N, CA, C and O atoms as CSV, one atom per row, in Angstrom:
chain,resi,resn,atom,element,x,y,z
A,1,MET,N,N,-32.118,35.895,18.530
A,1,MET,CA,C,-33.054,34.695,18.608
A,1,MET,C,C,-32.264,33.460,18.609
A,1,MET,O,O,-31.545,33.144,17.661
A,2,ARG,N,N,-32.424,32.639,19.865
A,2,ARG,CA,C,-32.046,31.754,19.895
A,2,ARG,C,C,-33.185,30.603,19.728
A,2,ARG,O,O,-34.311,30.789,20.187
A,3,PHE,N,N,-32.893,29.605,19.162
A,3,PHE,CA,C,-33.925,28.393,18.539
A,3,PHE,C,C,-33.273,27.368,19.231
A,3,PHE,O,O,-32.123,27.354,19.671
A,4,THR,N,N,-34.330,26.326,19.287
A,4,THR,CA,C,-34.054,24.595,20.002
A,4,THR,C,C,-34.438,24.264,18.860
A,4,THR,O,O,-35.118,24.936,18.085
A,5,TYR,N,N,-33.899,22.918,18.673
A,5,TYR,CA,C,-33.872,22.103,18.137
A,5,TYR,C,C,-34.547,20.461,17.599
A,5,TYR,O,O,-33.563,19.742,17.424
A,6,MET,N,N,-35.542,19.854,17.365
A,6,MET,CA,C,-36.027,18.758,17.624
A,6,MET,C,C,-36.746,17.902,16.661
A,6,MET,O,O,-37.755,18.279,16.066
A,7,THR,N,N,-36.167,16.662,16.512
A,7,THR,CA,C,-36.249,15.875,15.151
A,7,THR,C,C,-37.957,15.624,14.980
A,7,THR,O,O,-38.427,15.251,16.055
A,8,SER,N,N,-38.987,15.738,13.890
A,8,SER,CA,C,-39.823,14.947,13.772
A,8,SER,C,C,-40.075,13.976,14.919
A,8,SER,O,O,-40.851,14.055,15.871
A,9,ALA,N,N,-39.038,12.863,14.492
A,9,ALA,CA,C,-40.033,11.691,15.742
A,9,ALA,C,C,-40.101,11.689,16.549
A,9,ALA,O,O,-41.042,11.057,17.029
A,10,ALA,N,N,-38.958,12.549,17.640
A,10,ALA,CA,C,-39.278,13.528,18.841
A,10,ALA,C,C,-40.352,13.880,18.858
A,10,ALA,O,O,-40.997,13.326,19.749
A,11,PHE,N,N,-40.805,14.455,18.375
A,11,PHE,CA,C,-41.829,16.049,18.200
A,11,PHE,C,C,-43.056,14.669,18.385
A,11,PHE,O,O,-43.949,14.704,19.231
A,12,ASN,N,N,-42.844,13.483,17.378
A,12,ASN,CA,C,-44.707,12.782,17.439
A,12,ASN,C,C,-44.088,11.872,19.006
A,12,ASN,O,O,-44.812,12.017,19.991
A,13,GLN,N,N,-43.492,11.459,19.090
A,13,GLN,CA,C,-43.520,10.662,20.679
A,13,GLN,C,C,-43.872,11.932,21.772
A,13,GLN,O,O,-44.497,11.604,22.781
A,14,ASN,N,N,-43.628,12.858,21.668
A,14,ASN,CA,C,-43.462,13.444,23.178
A,14,ASN,C,C,-43.909,15.300,22.436
A,14,ASN,O,O,-43.066,16.193,22.521
A,15,PRO,N,N,-45.222,15.543,21.815
A,15,PRO,CA,C,-45.926,16.722,21.765
A,15,PRO,C,C,-45.485,17.786,23.299
A,15,PRO,O,O,-44.945,18.892,23.275
A,16,SER,N,N,-45.921,17.013,24.492
A,16,SER,CA,C,-45.738,18.203,25.487
A,16,SER,C,C,-44.309,18.351,25.995
A,16,SER,O,O,-44.064,19.332,26.697
A,17,LYS,N,N,-43.339,17.481,25.715
A,17,LYS,CA,C,-41.833,18.254,25.301
A,17,LYS,C,C,-41.902,19.561,24.852
A,17,LYS,O,O,-41.776,20.682,25.344
A,18,ALA,N,N,-42.225,18.910,23.394
A,18,ALA,CA,C,-41.689,20.119,22.659
A,18,ALA,C,C,-42.364,21.324,22.814
A,18,ALA,O,O,-41.877,22.386,22.426
A,19,LYS,N,N,-43.945,21.200,23.602
A,19,LYS,CA,C,-44.777,22.700,23.657
A,19,LYS,C,C,-43.708,23.275,25.308
A,19,LYS,O,O,-43.645,24.476,25.573
A,20,LYS,N,N,-42.993,22.216,26.205
A,20,LYS,CA,C,-42.291,22.800,27.519
A,20,LYS,C,C,-40.765,23.849,26.684
A,20,LYS,O,O,-40.015,24.784,26.968
A,21,ALA,N,N,-41.091,22.712,25.351
A,21,ALA,CA,C,-39.344,23.439,24.531
A,21,ALA,C,C,-39.888,25.015,24.201
A,21,ALA,O,O,-39.440,26.025,24.743
A,22,ALA,N,N,-40.655,24.987,23.471
A,22,ALA,CA,C,-41.103,26.204,22.842
A,22,ALA,C,C,-41.836,27.304,23.272
A,22,ALA,O,O,-42.222,28.307,22.671
A,23,SER,N,N,-41.992,26.820,24.771
A,23,SER,CA,C,-42.767,27.858,25.617
A,23,SER,C,C,-41.402,28.960,25.609
A,23,SER,O,O,-41.515,30.162,25.368
A,24,GLU,N,N,-40.169,28.293,25.912
A,24,GLU,CA,C,-38.462,29.032,26.630
A,24,GLU,C,C,-38.086,29.864,24.768
A,24,GLU,O,O,-37.727,31.037,24.670
A,25,HIS,N,N,-38.252,29.075,23.721
A,25,HIS,CA,C,-37.429,29.098,22.449
A,25,HIS,C,C,-38.309,29.007,21.484
A,25,HIS,O,O,-39.070,28.047,21.609
A,26,PRO,N,N,-38.508,29.813,20.367
A,26,PRO,CA,C,-38.679,28.768,19.011
A,26,PRO,C,C,-38.506,27.675,18.745
A,26,PRO,O,O,-37.339,27.286,18.768
A,27,LEU,N,N,-39.412,26.864,18.438
A,27,LEU,CA,C,-38.592,24.943,18.268
A,27,LEU,C,C,-38.552,24.843,16.737
A,27,LEU,O,O,-39.502,25.014,15.972
A,28,VAL,N,N,-37.119,24.494,16.385
A,28,VAL,CA,C,-37.423,23.995,14.758
A,28,VAL,C,C,-37.843,22.643,15.386
A,28,VAL,O,O,-37.773,22.277,16.559
A,29,ILE,N,N,-38.392,21.870,14.061
A,29,ILE,CA,C,-38.855,20.853,14.172
A,29,ILE,C,C,-37.768,19.927,12.658
A,29,ILE,O,O,-37.856,20.436,11.540
A,30,THR,N,N,-37.265,19.217,12.761
A,30,THR,CA,C,-36.803,18.643,12.137
A,30,THR,C,C,-36.800,17.803,10.576
A,30,THR,O,O,-37.054,18.789,9.884
A,31,GLU,N,N,-36.716,16.974,9.851
A,31,GLU,CA,C,-37.435,16.136,9.027
A,31,GLU,C,C,-35.983,15.493,8.089
A,31,GLU,O,O,-35.995,15.709,6.877
A,32,HIS,N,N,-34.970,14.845,8.594
A,32,HIS,CA,C,-34.094,13.893,7.808
A,32,HIS,C,C,-33.074,14.796,7.573
A,32,HIS,O,O,-32.287,14.787,6.626
A,33,GLY,N,N,-33.173,16.020,9.015
A,33,GLY,CA,C,-31.859,16.728,8.793
A,33,GLY,C,C,-32.394,17.975,8.604
A,33,GLY,O,O,-31.845,18.863,9.257
A,34,GLU,N,N,-33.444,18.349,7.792
A,34,GLU,CA,C,-33.339,19.598,7.413
A,34,GLU,C,C,-34.757,20.513,8.192
A,34,GLU,O,O,-35.790,19.850,8.100
A,35,ALA,N,N,-34.884,21.400,8.662
A,35,ALA,CA,C,-35.747,22.029,8.824
A,35,ALA,C,C,-36.927,22.053,8.375
A,35,ALA,O,O,-37.042,22.357,7.188
A,36,SER,N,N,-38.053,21.776,9.091
A,36,SER,CA,C,-39.576,21.717,8.221
A,36,SER,C,C,-40.951,22.864,9.098
A,36,SER,O,O,-41.830,23.524,8.543
A,37,TYR,N,N,-40.710,22.749,10.309
A,37,TYR,CA,C,-41.196,23.360,11.067
A,37,TYR,C,C,-40.727,24.542,12.119
A,37,TYR,O,O,-39.519,24.778,12.151
A,38,VAL,N,N,-41.759,25.441,13.141
A,38,VAL,CA,C,-41.206,25.854,14.176
A,38,VAL,C,C,-42.887,26.257,14.414
A,38,VAL,O,O,-43.920,26.656,13.875
A,39,LEU,N,N,-42.364,25.887,15.443
A,39,LEU,CA,C,-43.141,26.098,16.911
A,39,LEU,C,C,-43.160,26.956,17.866
A,39,LEU,O,O,-42.276,26.753,18.699
A,40,VAL,N,N,-43.887,27.918,18.085
A,40,VAL,CA,C,-43.750,28.920,18.989
A,40,VAL,C,C,-44.808,30.025,19.827
A,40,VAL,O,O,-45.763,30.611,19.316
A,41,ARG,N,N,-44.348,30.124,21.241
A,41,ARG,CA,C,-45.812,30.403,22.046
A,41,ARG,C,C,-46.543,31.432,20.742
A,41,ARG,O,O,-45.793,31.937,19.906
A,42,TYR,N,N,-47.836,31.630,20.693
A,42,TYR,CA,C,-49.039,32.497,20.150
A,42,TYR,C,C,-48.229,33.970,20.570
A,42,TYR,O,O,-47.863,34.823,19.761
A,43,SER,N,N,-48.065,34.012,21.997
A,43,SER,CA,C,-47.785,35.700,22.052
A,43,SER,C,C,-46.735,35.997,21.430
A,43,SER,O,O,-46.855,36.973,20.689
A,44,ALA,N,N,-45.396,35.341,21.468
A,44,ALA,CA,C,-43.924,35.327,20.801
A,44,ALA,C,C,-44.084,35.282,18.895
A,44,ALA,O,O,-43.376,35.743,18.000
A,45,PHE,N,N,-45.356,34.499,18.900
A,45,PHE,CA,C,-45.722,34.695,17.470
A,45,PHE,C,C,-46.834,36.706,17.231
A,45,PHE,O,O,-46.416,37.608,16.505
A,46,GLU,N,N,-47.779,36.764,17.839
A,46,GLU,CA,C,-47.711,37.995,17.928
A,46,GLU,C,C,-46.582,38.716,18.024
A,46,GLU,O,O,-46.400,39.397,17.015
A,47,GLU,N,N,-45.591,38.853,19.008
A,47,GLU,CA,C,-44.858,40.425,19.231
A,47,GLU,C,C,-43.960,39.939,17.923
A,47,GLU,O,O,-43.271,40.957,17.863
A,48,ASN,N,N,-43.550,39.253,17.010
A,48,ASN,CA,C,-42.997,39.129,15.992
A,48,ASN,C,C,-43.144,39.419,14.846
A,48,ASN,O,O,-42.575,40.277,14.171
A,49,TRP,N,N,-44.082,38.554,14.539
A,49,TRP,CA,C,-44.499,38.309,13.240
A,49,TRP,C,C,-45.612,38.477,12.379
A,49,TRP,O,O,-45.742,38.449,11.155
A,50,ARG,N,N,-46.768,38.748,13.814
A,50,ARG,CA,C,-47.620,39.495,13.215
A,50,ARG,C,C,-48.082,41.063,12.761
A,50,ARG,O,O,-48.769,41.430,11.808
A,51,LYS,N,N,-47.426,41.825,13.828
A,51,LYS,CA,C,-47.418,42.959,14.100
A,51,LYS,C,C,-46.065,43.325,13.077
A,51,LYS,O,O,-45.059,42.632,13.230
A,52,PRO,N,N,-46.055,44.423,12.035
A,52,PRO,CA,C,-44.944,44.701,11.756
A,52,PRO,C,C,-44.561,45.832,12.506
A,52,PRO,O,O,-45.243,46.680,13.082
A,53,LYS,N,N,-42.840,45.624,12.345
A,53,LYS,CA,C,-42.744,46.959,13.067
A,53,LYS,C,C,-41.689,47.834,11.849
A,53,LYS,O,O,-41.104,47.526,10.811
A,54,SER,N,N,-41.892,49.247,12.805
A,54,SER,CA,C,-40.894,50.342,11.913
A,54,SER,C,C,-39.647,50.488,11.818
A,54,SER,O,O,-39.257,50.545,12.984
A,55,LEU,N,N,-38.747,50.589,11.116
A,55,LEU,CA,C,-37.119,50.808,10.916
A,55,LEU,C,C,-36.469,51.190,12.246
A,55,LEU,O,O,-35.295,50.891,12.467
A,56,TYR,N,N,-37.347,51.958,13.285
A,56,TYR,CA,C,-36.652,52.154,13.984
A,56,TYR,C,C,-36.874,51.018,15.048
A,56,TYR,O,O,-35.905,50.498,15.600
A,57,GLU,N,N,-37.986,50.693,15.287
A,57,GLU,CA,C,-38.347,49.647,16.311
A,57,GLU,C,C,-37.716,48.392,16.234
A,57,GLU,O,O,-37.714,47.549,17.132
A,58,ALA,N,N,-37.057,48.275,14.880
A,58,ALA,CA,C,-36.802,47.107,14.321
A,58,ALA,C,C,-34.762,47.189,14.661
A,58,ALA,O,O,-34.012,46.373,15.196
A,59,LEU,N,N,-34.549,48.297,14.164
A,59,LEU,CA,C,-32.699,48.204,14.707
A,59,LEU,C,C,-32.589,48.807,16.283
A,59,LEU,O,O,-31.476,48.804,16.810
A,60,SER,N,N,-33.777,49.333,17.044
A,60,SER,CA,C,-33.548,49.192,18.470
A,60,SER,C,C,-34.203,48.358,19.278
A,60,SER,O,O,-34.727,48.777,20.311
A,61,ASP,N,N,-34.253,47.129,18.927
A,61,ASP,CA,C,-34.984,45.610,19.391
A,61,ASP,C,C,-33.768,44.917,19.967
A,61,ASP,O,O,-32.896,44.271,19.386
A,62,GLU,N,N,-33.979,45.322,21.764
A,62,GLU,CA,C,-32.759,44.318,22.718
A,62,GLU,C,C,-32.341,43.057,22.315
A,62,GLU,O,O,-31.217,42.556,22.354
A,63,THR,N,N,-33.777,42.454,21.785
A,63,THR,CA,C,-33.259,41.095,21.898
A,63,THR,C,C,-32.775,40.598,20.904
A,63,THR,O,O,-32.310,39.465,20.786
A,64,SER,N,N,-32.872,41.555,20.010
A,64,SER,CA,C,-32.376,40.850,18.380
A,64,SER,C,C,-30.985,40.198,18.406
A,64,SER,O,O,-30.159,40.614,19.219
A,65,ALA,N,N,-30.690,39.231,17.588
A,65,ALA,CA,C,-29.395,38.394,17.258
A,65,ALA,C,C,-28.211,39.326,16.752
A,65,ALA,O,O,-27.007,39.353,17.004
A,66,PHE,N,N,-28.936,39.981,16.041
A,66,PHE,CA,C,-28.013,40.880,15.262
A,66,PHE,C,C,-27.410,42.196,15.633
A,66,PHE,O,O,-27.316,43.093,14.795
A,67,ASP,N,N,-26.901,42.372,17.160
A,67,ASP,CA,C,-26.747,43.703,17.372
A,67,ASP,C,C,-25.103,44.118,18.301
A,67,ASP,O,O,-24.707,44.787,19.255
A,68,GLU,N,N,-24.539,43.095,17.124
A,68,GLU,CA,C,-22.852,43.721,17.068
A,68,GLU,C,C,-22.689,44.634,16.223
A,68,GLU,O,O,-23.318,44.715,15.168
A,69,ASP,N,N,-21.819,45.417,16.610
A,69,ASP,CA,C,-21.604,46.479,15.328
A,69,ASP,C,C,-21.257,46.214,13.668
A,69,ASP,O,O,-21.522,45.057,13.342
A,70,PHE,N,N,-20.891,46.787,12.919
A,70,PHE,CA,C,-20.539,46.607,12.234
A,70,PHE,C,C,-19.283,47.015,11.491
A,70,PHE,O,O,-19.445,47.938,10.694
A,71,ASP,N,N,-17.977,46.476,11.601
A,71,ASP,CA,C,-17.124,46.379,11.359
A,71,ASP,C,C,-16.503,45.727,9.935
A,71,ASP,O,O,-15.924,44.650,9.798
A,72,PRO,N,N,-16.832,46.785,8.886
A,72,PRO,CA,C,-16.151,45.900,7.848
A,72,PRO,C,C,-14.370,45.827,8.022
A,72,PRO,O,O,-13.604,46.342,8.836
A,73,ALA,N,N,-14.117,44.729,6.575
A,73,ALA,CA,C,-12.478,44.698,7.072
A,73,ALA,C,C,-11.723,46.290,5.932
A,73,ALA,O,O,-12.187,46.754,4.890
A,74,ARG,N,N,-11.158,46.482,6.286
A,74,ARG,CA,C,-10.372,47.719,5.625
A,74,ARG,C,C,-9.787,47.560,4.847
A,74,ARG,O,O,-8.793,46.849,4.997
A,75,THR,N,N,-10.052,48.070,3.734
A,75,THR,CA,C,-9.695,48.129,2.139
A,75,THR,C,C,-8.402,48.972,1.671
A,75,THR,O,O,-8.530,50.193,1.764
A,76,THR,N,N,-7.346,48.552,1.251
A,76,THR,CA,C,-6.249,49.124,1.014
A,76,THR,C,C,-6.026,49.009,-0.550
A,76,THR,O,O,-6.546,48.160,-1.274
A,77,PHE,N,N,-5.066,50.121,-0.983
A,77,PHE,CA,C,-5.066,50.423,-2.393
A,77,PHE,C,C,-3.551,49.847,-3.113
A,77,PHE,O,O,-3.184,49.868,-4.288
A,78,ALA,N,N,-2.864,49.331,-1.857
A,78,ALA,CA,C,-1.576,48.696,-2.085
A,78,ALA,C,C,-1.930,47.611,-3.075
A,78,ALA,O,O,-2.854,46.798,-3.055
A,79,GLY,N,N,-0.639,47.871,-4.229
A,79,GLY,CA,C,-0.630,46.454,-5.537
A,79,GLY,C,C,-1.468,46.701,-6.189
A,79,GLY,O,O,-1.756,45.759,-6.928
A,80,ARG,N,N,-2.194,47.743,-6.339
A,80,ARG,CA,C,-2.716,48.342,-7.495
A,80,ARG,C,C,-2.163,49.612,-8.268
A,80,ARG,O,O,-1.216,50.370,-8.060
A,81,ASP,N,N,-3.049,49.540,-9.152
A,81,ASP,CA,C,-2.152,50.665,-10.105
A,81,ASP,C,C,-3.565,51.706,-10.131
A,81,ASP,O,O,-4.773,51.525,-10.278
A,82,ILE,N,N,-2.597,52.975,-9.882
A,82,ILE,CA,C,-4.460,54.207,-10.117
A,82,ILE,C,C,-3.596,55.158,-11.329
A,82,ILE,O,O,-2.417,55.441,-11.544
A,83,GLU,N,N,-4.783,55.424,-11.892
A,83,GLU,CA,C,-4.590,56.327,-12.989
A,83,GLU,C,C,-5.455,57.491,-12.408
A,83,GLU,O,O,-6.242,57.405,-11.465
A,84,LEU,N,N,-5.165,58.563,-13.132
A,84,LEU,CA,C,-5.472,60.143,-12.669
A,84,LEU,C,C,-6.076,60.717,-14.070
A,84,LEU,O,O,-6.437,61.891,-14.152
């Protein structure tokens, strides 16, 4: 999931711009460089945060940012003493 960022000062000066940005992606509002609030459309809120998903639904979610295959580094035993 992509996020859009906006400072709290920019949010206070132009809330309509913030609403427009939040209609496309969740908008993270920052204060002093730290994330403090998230603004999302209500439909996105209901879709993603209110309704609990089953494990199957979460794993098969096409919009997930974590859709890359798990590929761990290969472990070798070179340089290790093995006692049997």
